[in-house]
Each structure stands twice: as structure tokens, then as C-alpha cells.
N, C-alpha and C positions, 0 to 999 in steps of 0.2 A: 043320422043328423045331416041336414042339408048344408050346403056351403054357406047359405045365408045365415042359418042358425049358428054355425061355427064362427062366422064373422061377428055376429051380435054377441056371442058369448065372450069372444076375445076382447071385443070393445068394452064389455061390461067389466071384465077382469082388470083391464088397463085403467079404466075410469075409477074403479073401486080402489085400486092400489094407489093411484094418484091422490085420491081423496084421503086415504089413510095417511099417506106421507104428509099431506098438507095439514091434517088435523094434529098429527104428532108434532110437527114443527110449531104450530100455534100453541100447543100445550107447553112446549119448552121455552116459550117467550118469557123473558125476565122483565120485571119492573125495575128500571134503572134509577128511579127517583132517589135522591140523597146518597147514591153510591159514590165511591171515590175512585177516580181513574188517574193513572200516571201515563202520560203520552210522550214518548221520546220523539225528538225531531218536531216538537210541538210548536215551535216559534214561527213556522212558515209552512207554505205548501200544503200537502195532504195532511200532515200532522195537525196543523192549525185548523183545517177544515173538519177533521175528525173530532178535535176537541170542541169546536163550536157545535157540531151536531150532537155530541154527548151532552154538552151544557144545556142545550135546548130541551133535552129530555130529563133535566133535573140533576145531572151528574156534577159533582164537584171535581174539577179538573186541575191536575198539576202538570204544567208544561216543563219539559226538560229539553235543553239544548246547550250548546257551548257558548253562545254569544249572549251576554246579559242584556245588551241594548235591544237585540231582536226580541228577546223574551219579554222585556218591559213593554214594547210596542204591542206584542201579541196579547199580553195580559190586559192592557188598557182597552184593546178592541173588544175582547170578550166581556170585560166588566161593563163596557158601555151598552152591551146587550142584556145586562142583568145576569150574566153567567158568573158563578163563583169560581174564580181561578187564582192560582198561585204558581210560582215558578221555582225551578232549581237549576242553576247553571253548573254543568259538569260534563265530563267525557264518559259516555256509557261504556266505552271500550276498556276502561280501567275498573278492575274488580272491586277495589276498595271504595271507589267513588260510587259504584252501583249500589253497594251495600249501604253507604251513608244516605243515598237518595231514598232507598226503601225505608230505612229507619226513620228518616225525617218525615216522610209521608205518613207513616203509621203513628208516629208520636204526635203529629199535628192533628190528624183526622180520626185516629183511632181504628183505622182499617185500610186495607188495599183490596178493593173489589175487582178492579179492572186494570190490566196492564196492556198497553198498546205499544209494541216494539215497532216503531216507524222510522227511527233515525236512519239516514242513508247518505251515501256519497256516490256521485256518478262521475266516472272518468271515461272519456271517449277518445279513441284513437287506435291506430293499427298496432298489432303485436310487436312490430319492430321497435316501437318507442316505449313499450311497457316494461317496467322494472319490477324486481321482487318487492320493493317498497310499496308499489301500487297494490300488489296482491295483499300484502300485510295490512295496509290501511283499510282496504275493502273488507277483509276478514274481521278486523277489529270492530268495525262499525256494524256490519251486517250479521256476523255470526257470534263473536265473543260478547259484544254488547248485549244482544238479546239473551244469550245464555247466562251471563252474569246477573241480569235483572230477574230472569225466571228463577234462578237458584235462590235469589234473595227474596222473591215474592212468595214462592211456594210454601215455605214454613208458616208464614202469616195466614195464607189462604187456607191451609189445612186446619189451622187452629180455629179459624172463624167458620169453617164448614163448607168452604168452596170459593170459587172466584172464576174470572174469565180472562183469558190471555189471547190477544190477537197479535199475530206476527205478520207484518206487511212484507211479503217477499215480492215477487215480480214475475211477469211472463218470462223474464230473463232468468228466472229460477226454475223454469220448466223446459224452455226452448232456448238454446244458446244463440246469441245474437252477435254477428261480426262487429268488431271494433269496440266491444264491451266485455272483453275477456275477464278482467278482475271482477267487474260487477257481476257477471253471470256466475263465475265460479263461487263467489261468496253467497249469492242469492240461492244457488243450488244447495249450498250447505245449510242455509237457513230453512229452505223448504223441507229438506230431509229431517232436520232437527225438529221443526214444528210438527210435521206429520207423525214422527215417531213418538213425540210426547203426547199426542192426542189420546191414544188408548192408555198410555202409562199413567196419566194424571186423572183420567175419568173416574177411577174408583174413589178419588178424594173429593169428588164434586167440582173439580177444576176443569173447565171447558176450554180447549185450545182450538183456535180458528186460524187456519192458514189462508192468507189472502194473496192472490197473484194478480195484480192489476196489469192491464196492458197500458198503452199510451194514454196519459191523462193531461188535460190542459190545466195545469196548476201554476205554470210559469217557472218551474224548477230548473229548466235548462239554462236560464240566465246565470244560475249559480253552480252549474256543472263545470267540470274541468275537462280541458281538451288538450290533446297532444297531436303531433304530426303536422298536417296542414291545418292549422288552427281554425282559420276562417271557413274553409270548406267543410271541416268536420262539424263546426257549429251550425253551418247552414243546413246540411241534410238532417241533422238531429233536431234542430229547432222547427223546421218545416214539418217533419214527420210527426212531431209532438203536438202540432197545432191544427192539423187537418181534421175537420169534423167527422169525416167518414172513417178515419183511423183511430181517433182519440175520443175521450169522453170528458165532459166538463168535470172538473175536480169536485164540485159540490155534489154532483150526482154520485160520483165514486165514493165520497165520504158517507153519503146516506146509505149506500149499499153495504159498506163496511160495518156501520153501526147496526144495520138491520141484521146482518149475519151474526154479529156479536150478541145481539139481544136474543136471537133465536138459537144460539149455540150451534151454528153450522160448523161442520168440521173443515170445510174448504169453500172458498169463493174465488172464482176467476172473473175478472171484470173486463168487459168489452167483448163484442162478438168476434172481433179479429183475434183477440188473445185465445178465446175458446177454440176457434177454428185452427189456430196454429198448434195448440196442444193436441187436438184430435189428429191433425195431419202428422205431427211428429210421432205420435203413438202408433198410428195405423200404417204409415209409410215413412219410416225413419231414413231410408236411403234416398228416397225422392226428396224429402225435406232437406237433407244434407246437400244435395245437388242444387236445390233452389237457393239455399243460403250461400252456397259457393258463387252462384250467379250474382246474388245481391252484393257479396263482398267485392266482386270484380268491378262493380259500379261505384263503389265507395272510393274516397280519395286514397291514393297510395301513400307510402311513407315519405317523409321529408328529409332534409339534411339534418345536421346536428341540432339546429334550432327546434326541430320537432320534439326533442327530448324535454324541452321546457314545457311546463304545465301552465296553461293560461285559463282563467275563468271565463265563463260565457260572456260576461260584460266586456271583456277585453278582446273578444273574437268576432265582433259583428262584421257583416258584409252588406253588399247592396241588396241581397236577397233576404237577409235576416238581421235585424227586424225589417219587416215589410208588411204588405197587405196579407201575405200568406201566413204570417205569424201574429196577426192582430188579436185574435181571440186569446192567445196565450199571453200577449203583452197586457191585456186587460186583466187577465187572471193574476199576473205577477203583481199588479198594483193592489188587487184585493187581498192577496195572500201573503203580503209582507215579504215578497221576493225582491228585495231591494239590493243594490250593490253591497258587497261585503268582501272582506279580505281573506276569509277562511272558507273551507269547504262546508257545505251545508246539506241539509236533508233533501231528498227527492227520490221518486221511484219511477222507473220507466215501465 
């Protein structure tokens, strides 16, 4: 066999394999019309965008969040588009509340076909100002909340012959990011939980998809929490979350999530930068660690005792943020119900 023949053969094998994978993925695609979905963190940001995308495909959506006023605004915006939506106010980190949520959904709609665990909290700042309570809060929202709802949903899904679960983790659940230690620790836990459940639940017809988004322009940083040098921390985080080359429009990210859900993909990493970071971390972990060390040295250092105080993004603005550099995210914040609030809210880095 000549070298040309070998190259043609290899090309044919690669093309055939790609075609087979594409055909199998198309075969797995589900019709979402009239299905029932529970979306946590659904009152704003990515959760609201995912709910809207699901609703446009005929899904009846139930939005879950802690703030009733935010939920009502989100519900009204979806209903204005002809989407069937309802709400449930509660804390997903509480096991009893999670059980009541699931019972309420099934009692009202007769089924739970889709569970999207999207609720999140972002806390930014150097480790010197991080407390055990910060870790406990992040774990409650990012790990225990999804686990409680999955445990509540699985018995119903088994009885009805299957279902789909989407866990919104983060690039911070695959590559540790400086000044986001509680967030990353809890998102790593969620990534592990979700990936481990994928094969465990497949036998029951329950498809589990792990989503690891990179930076998204949803406007969520306005409702993130900041410690240390509050204004400086907010500035770097807001700008990074807004730059088009590093971040993706939240609407595009939501469309990718729903597409992965519909096709039953095991995992989705969103943005080229996030995929590159994952590859670099796997292929060259020591080099990646040194690069992140260099990044950390450029970030604001610890502050005095005032840095222990936690302030929300709306309280941490500076001359650089909001500014022209964050304009795209400011526009997204208006669209995505990311308005001032007094309590921590959902968001994903």
C-alpha cells in the first residue's frame, strides 16, 4: 500500500467514524414537546435563558429560586412569549424543601421529564478572606442542592420510564481558578457527582448531562459576592466576564445546553477558551499550575479587616466597571432579570 493509499484509507475511516457518531447522536434526539422541566436558579441569568429555550420547544417549565419577586418577573416574561411557566420559591439546599418541590411539580403536571440543576452562587476574593461558612454555602447550593433534587426526581423518572437531568457545573469545576476557591471546590464536587451518575442511571433510561460553561455574558456578576478589595475584585471579574473573545452570549450558551439535553450528550464544555483550559490542564498540569500562579499574582491582594465583609456586585462598582468594557454584560443583565437584590443569586462562571 502506498502512502497516498494509506492516507486515503485513514481519511475514510475518520470520516466514517464521524458520520456514525453524528447519526447516533441524531437518533438519540428527543422530542421535548409537552414535557415538564424543573429549572433551579430559573428566575434570572442562565437559568432563565435555559427555561426560555426549553419553553420555545414546547416544554412546560417550573422555575425555582429563593426570591418570589424575581420569580414573578421571570414568569411574566416567559408567559408574554406564550411559554407555559409556573414557579416554586424555596432553598434547594434544604432536603425537605427539595422533596416538596418535586412532589408539587408531579402533582400539578403529572410528570417530571427534565431536571436542570442550575442554581448557583458566586463568591470572589482571596483565600485570606474566605471562611468555612463560604465553603458550606457553596456546597449547599452547588452540591447538596442538585443531589437532593436528583434523589427526589429519580424515583418518579424510573416509574415513568426515563428522564433527563442536566447539571450546570463550570469550567471552575474542571480547572481551579484563583480567587474562586469555594466556588471551584463545590463545582468540582458537582462535576464528579454528575459524571459518576451518568452511567449509574443510564440503565433506567435516565440521561445525565454535565455542562461546564466558561465565561458567559448573562449579567450575573452584578449579583455575585465580593470580598477583599471589593471594587478591584469586581472590576477584574466583570471585565473578564464581558469580553467577547473570552465569553459567550448567554443566549447562545443556553441554546447549546438545551441541544445537549435534547441529544442526551454526556458532557458539554462551552466556549473555546474553556475547552482549551481543560485540555491544557490535562496535558500539562504543572505548566497550567504555574500559569495560574502568575494570574493570581496579578489579581488584587488581601485587604484589611473590611475585606472580610461580603458585598454584592451592585455595591462594588468602580470607574472601570460598569464601563464600555462591560457594556455587553450590562445589556444582558437587563434582559436576564439580573436586577439589584439583597440576597445571593444564581450565576455560573
